[in-house]
N, C-alpha and C positions, 0 to 999 in steps of 0.2 A: 035374800030374798033365796032361798033355796028351794032346788027342786030334787025328790028322790026318785030314781029311774034305777030299778032292778036291787034294790036294798043300797044302793050308793047314794051319799050324799052329792050335791055339786051344788056348792055356791055361785049364784052366778053374779054377783058383786062382792067381791072380796077387797074389803075397799081399802087398806093400806096397801098391799100389793096394786089393785085395779088403777091408785092416782100414780103409783110409778113410771105402771105401764104406759099409762097419757103421757107422764112427764119424758117420757123415753121415745117415745111416737113423735112429741115435739120436740125432742132433739136432733130424731133424723128428717122433721123439715128444715130445722135451721140447719141440720147438713147441705141439705137438698138447696137450701139458697145459698150458702157458702160456698158449695161448687160453682153454681154461675158465678159467685162474683171473684172466683178463684180462676174459674175458665178466662173470663174476661181480661184478669191482671195479666194471667201467664200467655193469653194474645196479645199486648200490650208489650210486651217483655221479649218477645218472640223466642219463649220454650216450648218444650213439647207439653201439649192437653195430660195433666196428672187429674186434672178432677173428675175425671171416671172410677178413680179409687174412692174418693169422697162421695160420692153417688150412690158405690156399692157398699163404701159404709154405712150409709143412711138404710137402705135396703136389709144388709145384717143385723140392724140393731134391731128392726121391726122384725123380722121372721125369725134369727135365733136369738132373742132376748124376748121382745114384748110377748110373743107368741108364747115363748112354752113358760114363761116367767106364770102370765096371767095362768096357763094352764094348770101348774104346779098349785097352782093358791086354789082355784076352782076347782077342781077335780080331787087331787091326790091329797091335799091336806086333811080336808073336811072327813076323809077317809082311814087317818091315822090308826084311829081305835079300833075300830072295825075289822081290818085284816093288815098284819103287819108288812104284807107284801107290796103294801103301796109304799111304803119306806125307799125301797128301791128305785120305784118309777120319780117320785118326789126330788132325790138326790140328782136321777139320772140327768132330769128337765133341769133341775136347776143349776146345775156345771154345766150342761151346754148351753144354756142361758148367759151365764158369766163367763163362758169360754167365748161367746160370740162376741158379746159387749166388749170386752180383749181386742178381739180380730180387728172390730169395728171402732176401737180408737187406735191402735197401731194404722190401720187403712187412712184413718183420716189426719193422722200428725203427721204420715211421710211427705204428702204432697205440701202442707204446709212448711212445716222444714227446708225441702228441694227449695220453696218460692224463698224463704228467708235468706237461706244461701246466695240465692240467685241476688238476689237483689241486696242484700251487705256488701258485694263488692266495691 
């Protein structure tokens, strides 16, 4: 399904990218569940609550990966043949989304490693 707005094409459902974005939103939901479980486990062993970092990672995946990745593939990628200036925005959004995924991954792994260190003694 394509829309043509002001001479620019907008692909509403860029299928491979849309499925990837749905997968990352589901991963963020799994991170929210993991944060809840991790918070309960940290409470049991009486350690500082680090599950907030995992929740932040889930929100980062949604707002810095899924949304910019969807915009890059639905708005910028279909218009690359019309205007070469779209390349700048495409790669800016893609870079932003993958850096966001990297930061989210780091924020999710740090509390898990801390929990592992605390319980392996």
